[in-house]
C-alpha positions in Angstrom: 22.9 -22.0 4.9 19.6 -20.3 5.0 19.1 -16.8 5.9 16.2 -15.4 7.9 14.0 -12.8 6.4 13.3 -10.1 9.0 10.0 -8.4 9.5 11.6 -5.1 8.6 12.9 -6.5 5.3 9.6 -8.0 4.5 8.0 -4.4 5.3 10.4 -2.8 3.0 9.8 -5.3 0.2 6.0 -4.8 0.5 6.3 -1.1 0.3 8.5 -1.5 -2.9 5.9 -3.8 -4.5 3.0 -1.5 -3.4 4.8 1.4 -5.4 4.2 -0.6 -8.6 0.3 -0.2 -8.1 -1.1 2.9 -9.5 -4.6 4.5 -9.0 -6.3 4.2 -12.5 -7.2 7.9 -12.6 -4.0 9.5 -11.0 -0.5 8.7 -12.5 1.0 8.2 -9.1 1.6 4.9 -7.2 -0.8 4.3 -4.3 1.9 4.4 -1.7 3.2 7.7 -2.6 -0.4 8.9 -3.1 -0.8 8.3 0.6 -3.6 5.5 0.2 -1.5 3.0 2.5 -1.9 4.0 6.1 -0.1 1.1 7.7 1.9 -1.9 6.8 2.3 -4.2 9.8 4.4 -7.4 9.6 3.6 -9.7 12.6 6.1 -12.1 14.2 4.3 -15.0 12.4 5.0 -13.2 9.0 1.4 -12.5 8.5 0.8 -9.0 7.1 -1.8 -6.5 8.0 -2.3 -3.5 5.6 -4.5 -0.6 6.4 -5.6 1.4 3.4 -8.1 3.8 1.9 -9.1 5.2 -1.4 -9.2 8.7 -2.7 -13.2 8.5 -2.1 -15.7 5.9 -1.1 -17.1 6.1 -4.5 -13.7 5.5 -6.2 -14.2 3.4 -9.3 -11.1 1.3 -8.4 -12.8 0.3 -5.1 -13.3 -3.1 -6.5 -9.9 -3.6 -7.8 -7.1 -1.9 -5.7 -7.8 -3.8 -2.3 -7.3 -7.1 -4.2 -4.3 -6.1 -6.1 -2.7 -4.7 -3.0 -3.4 -8.1 -1.2 -2.1 -10.1 -4.2 1.1 -8.1 -4.6 1.8 -8.3 -0.9 1.4 -11.9 -0.9 4.0 -12.2 -3.6 6.7 -11.0 -1.3 9.1 -13.6 -0.1 8.4 -14.7 3.5 4.9 -13.5 3.7 2.4 -16.1 5.0 -0.8 -14.3 4.6 -2.2 -10.8 4.0 -5.2 -9.1 5.5 -6.5 -5.7 3.9 -8.4 -3.4 6.1 -10.1 -0.8 3.9 -10.9 2.5 5.9 -12.2 5.7 5.2 -11.2 7.5 8.4 -9.2 9.5 8.3 -10.5 10.7 5.1 -7.8 10.9 2.4 -6.6 14.3 1.1 -3.9 15.7 -0.8 -1.8 16.5 2.2 -1.2 12.8 2.5 0.8 12.4 -0.7 4.6 12.3 -0.6 6.6 15.2 -1.8 7.3 13.2 -5.0 3.7 12.8 -5.7 2.8 16.4 -5.0 5.7 17.4 -7.3 4.5 14.9 -10.1 0.9 16.2 -10.0 2.0 19.9 -10.0 1.0 20.7 -6.4 4.3 22.0 -5.4 
């Protein structure tokens, strides 16, 4: 008996895997850092991720989007992943989770 994987379960799994990716200059994962703006799982199980970087000149610009795409594609049920890299709205420290702010000493 096969169990259908829901869009919400896929989204949750993607968020968990994104929490294993760290910005090379900041010891916090990119999800809690606030770099992931949207994770959209479509009915055909393709995924659209809208993300940003801490700045347009971020040294990880050539690495992070590809790592996000590869990790998201590794989630069971995902058929394909599209990454949209945006710089509006501009990332700022207020976008970080409470845990990230605490980890970095901002609270």
